[in-house]
C-alpha positions in Angstrom: 0.0 0.0 0.1 1.3 3.5 -0.9 0.0 6.7 0.9 -0.2 10.0 -0.9 -1.2 13.1 0.7 -3.9 15.1 -0.9 -4.3 18.8 0.2 -4.3 19.6 3.9 -6.3 17.0 5.4 -6.9 14.0 3.0 -4.8 11.0 2.2 -5.1 8.7 -0.9 -4.2 5.0 -0.2 -3.1 3.1 -3.4 -3.9 -0.6 -3.3 -3.8 -3.6 -5.5 -7.4 -3.7 -6.8 -11.1 -3.0 -6.1 -11.4 -5.9 -3.7 -8.5 -4.6 -1.5 -10.0 -1.0 -1.6 -13.4 -2.2 -0.5 -11.5 -4.3 2.3 -9.5 -1.4 3.4 -12.5 1.1 3.4 -14.8 -1.3 5.3 -11.9 -2.0 7.7 -11.3 1.6 8.3 -14.8 2.8 9.1 -15.0 3.2 12.8 -11.3 2.8 13.3 -10.0 5.7 11.3 -10.6 9.5 12.2 -11.8 10.8 9.1 -15.0 12.7 7.8 -15.3 10.5 4.6 -13.8 7.2 3.5 -14.3 6.6 -0.3 -13.2 3.4 -2.1 -12.6 3.3 -5.8 -11.0 0.9 -8.3 -7.6 0.8 -6.7 -7.6 3.5 -4.3 -9.4 4.6 -0.9 -9.5 8.5 -0.2 -9.5 9.4 3.5 -10.9 12.8 3.5 -10.9 15.1 6.6 -8.2 13.1 8.4 -7.8 14.3 12.1 -4.4 13.1 13.5 -2.1 10.4 12.0 -3.6 8.0 9.8 -2.4 4.6 11.1 -3.5 1.6 8.8 -0.8 -0.8 9.9 -3.3 -3.1 11.4 -5.2 -3.7 8.2 -4.7 -6.9 6.3 -6.3 -7.4 2.9 -9.0 -10.0 3.0 -12.4 -10.7 2.2 -15.2 -8.1 3.0 -18.0 -9.3 5.4 -21.2 -9.8 3.4 -23.4 -6.6 2.9 -27.0 -6.5 2.4 -28.5 -8.5 -0.7 -30.4 -6.5 -3.0 -32.3 -8.5 -5.9 -33.1 -6.6 -9.1 -35.2 -7.8 -12.0 -33.8 -7.3 -15.4 -35.5 -6.9 -18.7 -33.0 -8.5 -20.9 -33.5 -6.0 -23.9 -30.2 -4.0 -24.2 -29.0 -3.2 -27.7 -25.8 -5.1 -27.2 -27.3 -8.1 -25.7 -26.9 -10.6 -28.8 -23.3 -9.3 -29.2 -22.2 -10.0 -25.7 -23.9 -13.4 -25.9 -22.0 -14.1 -29.0 -18.7 -12.8 -27.5 -19.3 -15.0 -24.4 -20.6 -18.1 -26.1 -23.0 -18.3 -23.4 -26.6 -17.0 -22.2 -26.2 -13.5 -20.9 -29.1 -14.1 -18.4 -27.6 -17.4 -17.3 -24.3 -15.8 -16.5 -25.6 -12.7 -14.9 -28.3 -14.4 -12.9 -25.9 -17.0 -11.5 -23.4 -14.5 -10.3 -23.7 -12.8 -6.9 -22.2 -9.4 -7.6 -20.7 -6.9 -4.9 -20.6 -3.3 -5.0 -16.9 -2.3 -5.1 -17.5 1.4 -5.4 -19.6 4.2 -6.5 -18.9 6.9 -9.1 -19.4 8.5 -12.4 -22.8 9.6 -11.4 -24.8 9.7 -8.0 -26.1 6.2 -7.7 -23.8 4.5 -10.2 -22.5 1.6 -8.6 -19.5 -0.6 -9.9 -20.4 -4.3 -9.5 -17.8 -6.9 -9.2 -18.1 -10.7 -9.6 -17.9 -11.6 -13.1 -15.2 -14.0 -14.1 -12.1 -12.2 -15.7 -12.3 -14.1 -18.9 -15.9 -12.5 -19.5 -14.5 -8.8 -19.3 -15.7 -6.9 -22.2 -14.2 -3.6 -23.7 -15.9 -0.3 -23.6 -17.6 0.7 -26.9 -15.1 2.3 -29.3 -17.7 5.2 -29.7 -19.7 5.9 -26.7 -23.4 6.5 -27.0 -24.6 10.2 -26.6 -27.5 9.0 -24.4 -28.0 5.7 -22.4 -31.3 5.4 -20.8 -31.8 5.5 -17.1 -31.8 1.9 -15.8 -29.7 0.5 -18.3 -27.5 -2.4 -17.3 -24.1 -2.2 -18.7 -20.8 -4.2 -18.9 -17.2 -2.7 -19.3 -13.9 -4.5 -18.3 -14.7 -6.7 -15.3 -17.6 -4.5 -14.0 -21.3 -4.4 -14.4 -23.3 -1.2 -13.6 -26.7 0.4 -13.8 -27.1 3.8 -15.1 -29.2 5.7 -12.4 -30.2 8.5 -14.9 -30.0 9.0 -18.6 -26.4 10.0 -19.6 -23.7 9.5 -22.1 -22.0 6.2 -21.7 -19.7 3.7 -23.5 -20.7 0.4 -21.6 -22.0 -2.6 -23.5 -25.8 -2.6 -22.7 -27.5 -6.0 -22.1 -30.9 -5.0 -20.1 -32.8 -2.6 -18.1 -33.6 -2.5 -14.4 -36.5 -0.7 -12.9 -35.2 0.7 -9.6 -34.7 4.0 -7.9 -30.9 4.0 -7.6 -30.5 7.3 -6.2 -32.9 9.2 -4.1 -31.4 12.3 -2.0 -34.6 12.2 0.2 -33.7 8.7 1.7 -31.5 8.6 4.7 -29.0 6.5 2.7 -29.4 8.0 -0.8 -27.7 5.1 -2.9 -29.8 2.0 -3.2 -26.3 0.1 -3.8 -23.6 1.5 -1.4 -20.1 -0.2 -1.4 -20.3 -3.7 0.1 -23.9 -4.4 -1.1 -24.5 -7.7 -2.6 -26.5 -7.7 -5.7 -28.4 -10.6 -7.5 -30.1 -10.1 -10.9 -33.2 -12.1 -11.9 
């Protein structure tokens, strides 16, 4: 792990991968004096750090299972056939047999990066992003799956649609799928 000071009271911890980032962020909550702890693909930002940041007791390891959220998918995405052909397997069969974990959130409020697909099924982003991806679109890029919370531009391969309110600032926890949440698709 490599620590990088960021401004007056923030520190960025670089780790090996999204699994380690989630593990570190989960371990640090309640142990580290920071206003906010934000995991990402290969980093964890400790913002508003008061005092010395001591992470010496952390050991990379599996994250304790979070809440399970089940989401129904309409398998109607424009890239569905291409993904099935590329995988040589049924998209719903692969996606519904995988228990995903939210590794981190980003890109847009409510957009959660879901991990759990086998590495050999990683897909590239589109060569030319779409100017508009409808809200609720289930996309794949690299080793991640994600659901667009609002309509926006995007370059992920779209395989379906989910009807869910992924971000609601009036809820006590605005994100439906915060880091650590387990996700099942049906």
